[in-house]
C-alpha positions in Angstrom: 95.1 122.9 77.8 92.0 122.5 80.0 90.2 120.4 78.3 93.5 117.4 78.8 94.2 119.5 82.4 91.1 117.8 83.5 91.9 114.4 81.4 94.7 113.4 83.3 92.8 115.0 86.4 90.3 112.6 86.3 93.1 109.7 85.0 94.8 110.0 88.2 92.3 110.6 91.0 91.1 106.6 89.3 94.5 105.2 88.9 94.8 105.9 92.8 92.0 104.8 93.5 92.3 101.8 91.7 95.6 101.4 93.7 94.2 101.8 96.8 91.8 99.2 95.8 94.6 96.6 94.4 96.4 97.2 98.5 93.4 96.7 100.7 92.3 93.2 98.3 96.3 92.1 98.7 96.4 92.9 102.8 93.0 90.6 102.8 94.3 88.0 100.7 97.4 87.6 102.8 96.4 88.3 106.2 95.6 84.7 106.8 99.6 84.2 105.7 101.9 83.2 108.8 105.4 82.3 108.8 105.3 78.6 110.1 107.2 77.2 113.1 110.4 76.2 112.6 111.2 73.0 113.6 114.2 71.8 115.4 116.1 75.4 116.3 116.9 75.4 120.1 115.7 78.7 121.4 118.1 80.5 122.7 117.2 82.5 125.9 120.3 85.5 127.2 120.5 86.2 131.1 122.0 89.1 131.4 122.8 89.6 135.4 124.8 93.3 136.7 128.4 92.3 135.9 127.3 92.5 131.9 126.0 95.7 131.7 128.9 98.2 131.3 
């Protein structure tokens, strides 16, 4: 009973380490990507004055 438990424990720890490293690698890979600027869409500004606030 102790043998399979230790193997499962070591396997879970190894899986955790692999998933952590995979997450860090994907973060580094996607860090440089940004959303492109959209051209042709006018920016709308909303001006609030005291009459608009309820």
